[in-house]
SEGUNU-535997 format. One line per 3 residues: number of its first residue (from 0); for each residue z, x, y of N, C-alpha, C. Coordinates in pm, whole numbers, padded with zeros to 5 digits. Atoms other than C-alpha are relative to their C-alpha. Layout:
<recs>
NUM> Z:X:Y:Z:X:Y:Z:X:Y  ... .
</recs>
This chain:
<recs>
0> 00017:-00105:-00102:00398:-02468:-01388:-00148:00027:00023  00142:-00027:-00013:00028:-02416:-01458:-00067:-00104:00090  00059:00107:-00080:-00046:-02753:-01292:00018:00024:00149 .
3> -00027:-00027:-00141:00098:-02619:-00967:-00084:00114:00055  00081:-00112:-00046:-00141:-02328:-00954:-00114:-00047:00088  00112:00035:-00087:-00399:-02330:-00677:-00114:00097:-00025 .
6> 00115:-00087:00020:-00748:-02194:-00702:00003:00115:00099  00004:-00114:-00090:-00802:-01852:-00554:00045:00127:-00068  -00029:-00134:00051:-00744:-01483:-00600:00106:00068:00085 .
9> -00102:-00081:-00065:-00432:-01286:-00516:-00019:00146:-00036  00021:-00143:00020:-00460:-00909:-00473:00127:00076:00039  -00121:-00079:-00024:-00162:-00670:-00500:-00037:00147:00007 .
12> 00035:-00141:-00021:-00196:-00315:-00362:00126:00086:00006  -00112:-00094:00002:00058:-00050:-00459:-00020:00107:00107  00009:-00112:-00093:00138:00235:-00220:-00018:00132:-00073 .
15> 00011:-00130:00066:00158:00605:-00296:-00055:00110:00087  00049:-00107:-00087:00072:00812:00011:-00151:00014:-00010  00144:-00023:00004:-00269:00971:-00013:-00064:-00038:-00133 .
18> 00058:00063:00119:-00309:00829:-00364:-00068:-00131:00039  00062:00122:-00049:-00404:00527:-00159:-00150:00012:00021  00146:-00016:-00007:-00753:00678:-00128:-00064:-00055:-00126 .
21> 00048:00063:00123:-00793:00561:-00488:-00020:-00150:00024  00009:00143:-00030:-00721:00206:-00376:-00116:-00030:00093  00112:00018:-00093:-00971:00248:-00092:-00133:00000:-00076 .
24> 00123:-00004:00081:-01239:00340:-00348:-00019:-00129:-00078  00005:00127:00073:-01153:00032:-00556:-00045:-00113:00092  00030:00109:-00093:-01165:-00198:-00253:-00143:00008:00054 .
27> 00137:-00013:-00048:-01493:-00056:-00127:-00100:-00049:-00104  00086:00052:00106:-01651:-00129:-00464:00004:-00152:-00004  -00013:00146:00002:-01515:-00483:-00455:-00077:-00062:00117 .
30> 00070:00054:-00116:-01650:-00537:-00104:-00151:00006:-00018  00143:-00011:00023:-01993:-00412:-00205:-00050:-00105:-00099  00034:00105:00096:-01987:-00670:-00486:00028:-00139:00058 .
33> -00030:00128:-00064:-01878:-00940:-00241:00123:-00069:-00056  -00123:00057:00058:-01542:-00989:-00413:00115:00018:00099  -00110:-00002:-00097:-01272:-01078:-00161:00111:-00092:-00048 .
36> -00115:00081:00039:-00923:-01205:-00234:00026:-00108:00104  -00046:00103:-00094:-00783:-01520:-00080:00129:00045:00068  -00124:-00054:-00055:-00453:-01339:-00029:00021:00140:-00054 .
39> -00026:-00139:00040:-00372:-00967:-00034:00136:00041:00052  -00128:-00056:-00043:-00031:-00803:-00022:-00003:00150:-00025  00004:-00145:00010:-00004:-00431:00046:00134:00063:00032 .
42> -00123:-00074:-00021:00283:-00187:00030:-00034:00143:00042  00015:-00138:-00045:00292:00140:00226:-00148:00035:00018  00142:-00033:-00013:-00051:00303:00179:-00088:-00119:-00034 .
45> 00073:00123:00031:-00162:-00027:00028:-00013:-00091:00120  00005:00079:-00123:-00086:-00183:00366:-00091:00064:00103  00076:-00064:-00108:-00232:00075:00604:-00146:00026:-00038 .
48> 00138:-00015:00043:-00545:00129:00394:-00060:-00136:-00039  00048:00130:00046:-00571:-00224:00253:-00045:-00092:00112  00042:00085:-00112:-00611:-00376:00599:-00151:00004:00021 .
51> 00146:-00011:-00014:-00972:-00252:00593:-00075:-00092:-00097  00057:00100:00092:-01033:-00497:00307:-00018:-00132:00073  00010:00123:-00078:-00961:-00788:00538:-00098:00015:00116 .
54> 00095:-00021:-00111:-01161:-00632:00825:-00139:00037:-00051  00129:-00023:00065:-01444:-00561:00576:-00069:00128:00047  00054:-00127:-00048:-01489:-00199:00684:-00013:00099:-00115 .
57> 00025:-00089:00114:-01636:-00023:00383:-00009:00145:00048  00007:-00143:-00030:-01578:00352:00394:00092:00048:00109  -00081:-00045:-00116:-01342:00354:00693:00121:00083:-00043 .
60> -00119:-00073:00044:-01031:00467:00503:-00033:00144:-00035  00041:-00136:00036:-01210:00767:00353:-00046:00076:00123  00060:-00068:-00115:-01390:00847:00677:00105:00060:00093 .
63> -00094:-00055:-00098:-01094:00883:00910:00102:00095:-00063  -00094:-00092:00064:-00868:01051:00654:-00062:00137:-00024  00065:-00130:00020:-01120:01322:00567:-00031:00066:00134 .
66> 00029:-00055:-00132:-01205:01363:00936:00123:00064:00064  -00118:-00044:-00075:-00847:01408:01056:00109:00066:-00085  -00108:-00054:00084:-00652:01544:00757:00041:00142:00037 .
69> -00034:-00136:-00042:-00669:01898:00898:00049:00005:00145  -00038:00008:-00141:-00583:01782:01250:00152:-00015:00011  -00146:00003:-00010:-00219:01859:01335:00048:-00114:00089 .
72> -00040:00117:-00079:-00221:01569:01580:00018:-00122:-00089  -00001:00114:00092:-00268:01334:01284:00128:-00002:-00084  -00120:-00010:00084:00013:01454:01059:00041:00145:-00012 .
75> -00042:-00135:00024:00222:01757:00986:00142:00030:00046  -00136:-00045:-00030:00539:01956:01042:00033:-00012:00148  -00024:00007:-00144:00499:01969:01420:00035:-00142:00043 .
78> -00028:00140:-00033:00487:01591:01447:00138:-00040:-00052  -00129:00036:00060:00786:01558:01215:00117:00059:00078  -00107:-00067:-00074:00998:01810:01405:00018:-00059:00138 .
81> -00007:00046:-00140:00913:01676:01750:00028:-00149:00014  -00016:00144:-00013:00916:01302:01676:00081:-00066:-00112  -00065:00061:00115:01075:01244:01336:-00097:-00073:-00091 .
84> 00103:00066:00080:00747:01107:01201:-00101:00101:-00050  00097:-00091:00059:00531:01306:00961:-00141:-00036:00044  00129:00049:-00050:00234:01089:01060:00022:-00049:00143 .
87> -00021:00027:-00142:00203:01067:01437:-00021:-00146:00037  00013:00138:-00049:00270:00724:01583:-00109:-00009:00106  00094:00006:-00113:00065:00805:01892:-00143:00028:-00042 .
90> 00136:-00037:00038:-00234:00965:01719:-00050:-00079:-00122  00045:00065:00124:-00255:00829:01362:-00006:-00151:00014  -00005:00146:-00015:-00160:00475:01463:-00042:-00045:00139 .
93> 00040:00033:-00136:-00276:00493:01824:-00144:00040:00029  00134:-00049:-00034:-00577:00711:01897:-00104:-00036:-00107  00099:00020:00107:-00743:00672:01558:-00049:-00144:-00008 .
96> 00052:00136:00018:-00756:00291:01515:-00056:-00066:00126  00042:00068:-00122:-00815:00206:01880:-00110:00073:00075  00099:-00076:-00074:-01046:00487:01997:-00095:00082:-00089 .
99> 00079:-00100:00071:-01168:00736:01735:-00072:-00054:-00124  00066:00068:00112:-01248:00519:01431:00051:-00144:00005  -00056:00126:-00046:-01206:00169:01563:00018:-00102:-00112 .
102> -00036:00106:00093:-01033:-00094:01353:-00058:-00131:00052  00070:00122:-00041:-01237:-00417:01362:00096:-00119:00000  -00099:00107:-00008:-00969:-00658:01479:-00066:-00138:00006 .
105> 00068:00129:-00010:-01224:-00932:01550:-00031:-00055:-00139  00029:00044:00136:-01341:-00945:01188:00128:-00026:-00077  -00130:00017:00066:-00982:-00904:01066:00057:-00138:00031 .
108> -00058:00128:-00042:-00866:-01206:01268:-00082:-00118:-00049  00089:00108:00040:-01167:-01415:01170:00000:-00023:-00151  00002:00011:00146:-01137:-01345:00797:00101:-00103:-00049 .
111> -00093:00099:00054:-00980:-01631:00597:00105:00061:-00094  -00096:-00065:00089:-00797:-01378:00378:00137:00012:00064  -00137:-00026:-00045:-00419:-01379:00414:00031:00146:-00031 .
114> -00034:-00140:00024:-00293:-01023:00454:00148:00019:00034  -00145:-00012:-00012:00077:-00952:00400:00042:00142:-00031  -00053:-00133:00026:00266:-00624:00421:00148:-00011:-00033 .
117> -00140:-00001:00043:00602:-00541:00265:00074:00113:00069  -00087:-00099:-00062:00876:-00362:00457:00140:-00017:-00058  -00138:00008:00048:01239:-00287:00368:00096:-00001:00117 .
120> -00105:00009:-00102:01522:-00400:00596:00110:00099:-00038  -00092:-00107:00041:01748:-00095:00602:00146:-00044:00000  -00138:00048:00000:02064:-00296:00669:00030:-00084:-00123 .
123> -00024:00089:00113:02027:-00559:00398:-00054:00054:-00131  00066:-00049:00120:01809:-00366:00155:-00099:-00099:-00057  00090:00104:00048:01593:-00677:00121:-00144:00026:00046 .
126> 00140:-00011:-00044:01212:-00680:00130:-00033:-00107:00104  00051:00093:-00099:01042:-00845:00426:-00151:-00010:-00021  00142:00023:00022:00699:-01000:00367:-00060:-00056:00128 .
129> 00052:00036:-00131:00515:-01008:00698:-00150:-00022:-00005  00143:00026:-00004:00177:-01176:00731:-00058:00055:00129  00071:-00056:-00116:-00061:-00992:00964:-00128:-00082:00018 .
132> 00111:00093:-00022:-00308:-01239:01114:-00108:00054:00093  00092:-00037:-00107:-00469:-01068:01414:-00053:00143:-00010  00041:-00140:00005:-00489:-00697:01332:00024:00071:00133 .
135> -00027:-00060:-00131:-00352:-00622:01680:00105:00109:-00012  -00094:-00113:00000:-00107:-00350:01781:00133:-00037:-00067  -00124:00042:00066:00192:-00554:01663:-00018:00000:-00151 .
138> 00026:-00003:00144:00035:-00601:01320:-00005:00143:-00052  00007:-00141:00042:-00037:-00228:01302:00140:00062:-00005  -00139:-00047:00006:00331:-00163:01378:00068:-00045:-00129 .
141> -00053:00046:00128:00422:-00377:01078:-00056:00083:-00115  00060:-00085:00102:00179:-00175:00869:00065:00139:00001  -00064:-00132:-00012:00333:00147:01001:00141:-00004:-00059 .
144> -00134:00014:00057:00680:00020:00910:-00006:-00001:-00152  00015:00007:00145:00559:-00057:00558:-00022:00137:-00062  00032:-00134:00051:00446:00306:00523:00094:00109:00051 .
147> -00093:-00099:-00056:00747:00474:00689:00100:00044:-00106  -00082:-00052:00109:00898:00679:00410:00132:00057:00051  -00128:-00060:-00040:01267:00774:00429:-00011:00152:00009 .
150> 00001:-00142:-00032:01315:01126:00572:-00131:00043:00066  00129:-00038:-00057:00942:01148:00655:-00034:-00078:00126  00028:00083:-00116:00956:00881:00925:00128:-00066:00050 .
153> -00111:00075:-00058:01194:00706:01159:-00013:-00148:-00037  00010:00145:00017:01282:00342:01092:-00073:-00062:00118  00077:00070:-00103:01059:00104:01287:00073:-00129:00036 .
156> -00072:00118:-00046:01229:-00163:01499:-00099:-00111:00034  00086:00116:-00023:01061:-00505:01490:00086:-00126:-00009  -00077:00125:-00003:01209:-00843:01580:00150:00024:-00012 .
159> -00142:-00028:-00001:01547:-00681:01628:00056:00057:-00129  -00042:-00058:00128:01558:-00538:01273:-00063:00137:-00018  00050:-00134:00026:01504:-00186:01145:-00060:00005:-00141 .
162> 00073:00002:00127:01248:-00131:00869:-00050:00139:-00041  00062:-00118:00061:01131:00144:00636:-00097:-00046:-00109  00100:00018:00104:00881:00176:00352:00028:-00118:-00093 .
165> -00016:00116:00087:00826:-00144:00156:00015:00036:-00146  -00011:-00043:00138:00807:00054:-00165:00143:00021:-00047  -00140:-00017:00037:01185:00100:-00157:00052:-00126:-00067 .
168> -00056:00126:00048:01257:-00268:-00216:-00094:-00078:-00091  00097:00071:00086:00936:-00400:-00376:-00128:00082:-00010  00112:-00095:00005:00697:-00121:-00476:-00132:-00058:-00047 .
171> 00122:00066:00048:00448:-00343:-00660:00031:-00150:00001  -00048:00138:-00018:00498:-00700:-00532:-00074:-00106:-00081  00065:00095:00090:00359:-00881:-00834:00076:-00133:-00001 .
174> -00080:00123:00004:00648:-01130:-00845:-00024:-00085:00124  00024:00075:-00124:00594:-01223:-00482:-00136:-00068:-00004  00133:00059:00003:00222:-01277:-00532:-00007:-00115:-00101 .
177> -00002:00109:00097:00280:-01486:-00845:00068:-00123:00058  -00071:00112:-00061:00520:-01700:-00642:-00089:-00077:00098  00093:00066:-00093:00230:-01782:-00407:-00091:-00100:-00071 .
180> 00066:00102:00079:00068:-01974:-00690:-00150:00012:-00019  00145:-00013:00018:-00283:-01830:-00707:-00037:00000:-00148  00046:00016:00138:-00483:-01899:-01020:-00026:00136:-00066 .
183> 00031:-00133:00050:-00596:-01537:-01061:00070:00105:00085  -00069:-00106:-00072:-00412:-01218:-00968:-00042:00136:-00051  00044:-00135:00032:-00536:-00860:-00958:00100:00099:00060 .
186> -00097:-00101:-00044:-00301:-00561:-00932:-00067:00137:-00002  00056:-00136:-00009:-00425:-00222:-00810:00116:00098:00004  -00106:-00101:00010:-00184:00048:-00927:-00058:00138:00033 .
189> 00047:-00136:-00033:-00202:00412:-00817:00059:00106:-00093  -00051:-00093:00100:-00028:00567:-01116:-00077:-00018:-00131  00076:00002:00124:-00202:00657:-01441:00083:-00062:-00113 .
192> -00071:00059:00114:-00114:00493:-01776:00104:00097:-00056  -00105:-00083:00057:00210:00623:-01922:00094:00060:00101  -00088:-00057:-00104:00362:00725:-01589:00135:-00070:00001 .
195> -00134:00053:-00019:00738:00679:-01550:00065:00074:00117  -00064:-00061:-00117:00927:00739:-01228:00135:00057:-00039  -00128:-00065:00026:01223:00978:-01237:00093:-00016:00121 .
198> -00099:00012:-00106:01542:00978:-01031:-00035:00095:00115  00036:-00077:-00119:01488:01103:-00676:00091:00122:00016  -00077:-00124:-00013:01597:01467:-00648:00057:00019:00140 .
201> -00048:-00012:-00138:01653:01420:-00274:00114:-00096:00031  -00106:00098:-00024:01931:01164:-00321:00119:00056:00079  -00111:-00050:-00084:02208:01393:-00183:-00033:-00003:00148 .
204> 00042:00000:-00140:02011:01428:00139:-00017:-00143:00051  00019:00139:-00038:01920:01058:00144:00134:-00071:00022  -00133:00058:-00017:02286:00959:00097:00061:00042:00132 .
207> -00053:-00050:-00126:02382:01175:00391:-00072:-00062:00119  00081:00051:-00110:02098:01058:00614:00027:-00148:00026  -00012:00145:-00015:02151:00687:00547:00139:-00051:-00043 .
210> -00136:00036:00042:02528:00681:00485:00049:-00129:00067  -00041:00123:-00069:02561:00394:00735:-00069:-00124:-00057  00075:00112:00058:02328:00178:00522:00016:00001:-00153 .
213> -00028:-00009:00145:02489:00144:00175:-00098:-00077:-00087  00094:00076:00081:02246:-00122:00055:-00131:00076:-00019  00120:-00082:00009:01953:00106:00133:00021:00116:-00096 .
216> -00031:-00114:00087:02120:00402:-00041:00000:-00044:-00146  -00002:00051:00137:02179:00189:-00351:-00141:-00021:-00053  00139:00020:00039:01814:00090:-00359:-00068:00132:-00032 .
219> 00063:-00130:00020:01700:00450:-00324:00051:00067:-00128  -00061:-00063:00117:01940:00565:-00596:-00051:-00063:-00130  00043:00072:00120:01814:00301:-00843:-00150:-00029:-00001 .
222> 00140:00035:-00016:01453:00297:-00735:-00081:00027:-00126  00076:-00033:00120:01323:00469:-01048:00021:-00105:-00110  -00030:00101:00101:01494:00208:-01268:-00079:-00127:00028 .
225> 00069:00123:-00038:01351:-00087:-01077:-00152:00017:-00012  00144:-00025:00007:01005:00071:-01058:-00048:-00004:-00145  00041:-00004:00141:00989:00137:-01432:00010:-00138:-00065 .
228> -00008:00138:00049:01104:-00219:-01503:-00122:-00080:00044  00118:00071:-00047:00819:-00345:-01289:-00124:00042:-00077  00112:-00045:00083:00573:-00129:-01483:00001:-00072:-00134 .
231> -00012:00070:00127:00705:-00290:-01802:-00045:-00146:00015  00039:00139:-00021:00660:-00637:-01656:-00151:-00012:00021  00145:00001:-00022:00308:-00557:-01539:-00074:00012:-00133 .
234> 00062:-00017:00131:00221:-00439:-01890:00007:-00130:-00081  -00017:00127:00073:00359:-00764:-02034:-00094:-00107:00055  00085:00101:-00062:00175:-00986:-01784:-00148:00028:-00028 .
237> 00138:-00037:00031:-00146:-00793:-01846:-00035:-00037:-00144  00023:00033:00141:-00113:-00835:-02222:-00015:-00151:-00019  00005:00145:00009:-00058:-01209:-02172:-00123:-00059:00069 .
240> 00118:00047:-00070:-00375:-01230:-01962:00028:-00070:00131  -00039:00070:-00123:-00187:-01352:-01655:-00039:00079:00125  00047:-00083:-00111:-00296:-01061:-01435:-00107:00095:-00053 .
243> 00098:-00102:00034:-00579:-00809:-01429:00040:00127:00076  -00050:-00124:-00060:-00472:-00449:-01364:-00111:00104:00010  00095:-00109:-00022:-00687:-00173:-01216:00082:00124:00031 .
246> -00082:-00121:-00018:-00528:00170:-01255:-00085:00124:-00026  00075:-00123:00025:-00652:00530:-01245:00013:00044:-00145  -00004:-00044:00140:-00740:00680:-01581:00053:00141:-00014 .
249> -00061:-00134:00003:-00584:01014:-01488:00090:00017:00121  -00090:-00028:-00111:-00327:01166:-01256:-00082:00028:00127  00071:-00020:-00127:-00441:01150:-00892:00099:00043:00109 .
252> -00103:-00045:-00094:-00151:01329:-00724:-00060:00063:00124  00038:-00062:-00127:-00178:01436:-00363:00126:00044:00072  -00114:-00049:-00076:00052:01632:-00134:00037:-00100:00109 .
255> -00039:00087:-00112:00257:01446:00130:-00083:00027:00126  00091:-00038:-00108:00050:01638:00385:-00120:00065:-00066  00119:-00048:00071:-00289:01671:00218:-00107:00042:00101 .
258> 00095:-00055:-00098:-00521:01898:00419:-00141:00018:-00056  00128:-00026:00064:-00807:01917:00171:-00086:-00126:-00005  00083:00120:00001:-01076:01658:00250:-00075:-00020:-00131 .
261> 00069:00011:00129:-01253:01737:-00078:00088:-00067:-00104  -00092:00062:00096:-00943:01640:-00275:00018:-00149:00031  -00011:00140:-00038:-00909:01316:-00079:-00124:-00077:-00047 .
264> 00124:00065:00044:-01272:01233:-00153:-00002:-00013:-00152  -00005:00005:00146:-01214:01315:-00520:00085:-00118:-00047  -00086:00113:00034:-00927:01064:-00535:-00072:-00132:00025 .
267> 00077:00119:-00037:-01143:00805:-00359:-00108:-00028:-00105  00108:00017:00097:-01428:00863:-00605:00053:-00045:-00136  -00061:00051:00124:-01191:00806:-00899:00013:-00152:00010 .
270> -00010:00144:-00020:-01124:00461:-00753:-00134:-00069:-00012  00137:00054:00010:-01497:00397:-00716:-00044:-00006:-00146  00047:-00008:00138:-01570:00510:-01071:00074:-00098:-00091 .
273> -00079:00090:00085:-01284:00318:-01234:-00037:-00146:00027  00033:00138:-00033:-01374:00000:-01048:-00139:-00037:-00051  00134:00025:00055:-01741:00030:-01144:00007:-00026:-00149 .
276> -00010:00013:00145:-01647:00073:-01508:00071:-00129:-00040  -00080:00118:00030:-01408:-00223:-01491:-00063:-00130:00051  00053:00115:-00073:-01632:-00458:-01292:-00032:-00119:-00089 .
279> 00037:00111:00087:-01764:-00665:-01582:00124:-00069:-00058  -00125:00059:00049:-01413:-00714:-01724:00067:-00083:00109  -00060:00073:-00111:-01288:-00818:-01382:-00073:-00132:00023 .
282> 00078:00123:-00023:-01570:-01067:-01334:00024:-00102:-00112  -00029:00091:00112:-01502:-01210:-01680:00136:-00064:00018  -00135:00054:-00025:-01133:-01250:-01594:-00004:-00107:00109 .
285> 00008:00095:-00112:-01218:-01423:-01266:-00074:-00128:-00039  00082:00116:00039:-01464:-01654:-01439:00066:-00088:-00105  -00065:00076:00109:-01226:-01769:-01714:00049:-00135:00050 .
</recs>
């Protein structure tokens, strides 16, 4: 199996809502050091924030989130009540990337890095791994689908299928990245050491909301079990030296609707600090 490995670096980005600012801090440090993956896979916040890694836009994730977190056009109860989406499709995924803090699609498309996002097919319950090549509006829709949390967002229709948050079916896609055959693999987690996911307290509501999609309901009901199993596998792979894991050294929780720009910056700075402290170990792993 080792003989089939190809040279290169695979990067796995976990989601986690505004905990994704931690990932943004990690990626900005990597970009400043000139460390770019050959292939990156992002889930949820790892997708919508991780795209700036391929477009090489240091600081963009922090900039637009701290600028607009208090703006009710960006996210909030009004958007959720009127559209079904906590984060506004028209503003957060429309005005912001195309007018107010422009996403560099030219650099994104030119970059040799493969960028893949994970979504969950709500009918089959299976993960969908969609490569985003151009960074255009269609690619951004795939990113939005990857970050569309049940109850907080409407399913996104793409290619005749309905998708929700990729974290439901593959929250930390280490297995998928390993299947791609890269020689080195780095995993950016957004939970602190020792974290274990508990059963979702909103399951009665989720069962009612998605009663027509039994495979999705089953996934949601068992999500904590599958997630904790993946944490165990990551710990094993890390111990074996097969992956390098970058995780926060403390809890970096954030509200679903986080209005405090100082707290977002604090989460981001944790990512910066942890990555700086880990840089020599990472470089040693990559050089082995």
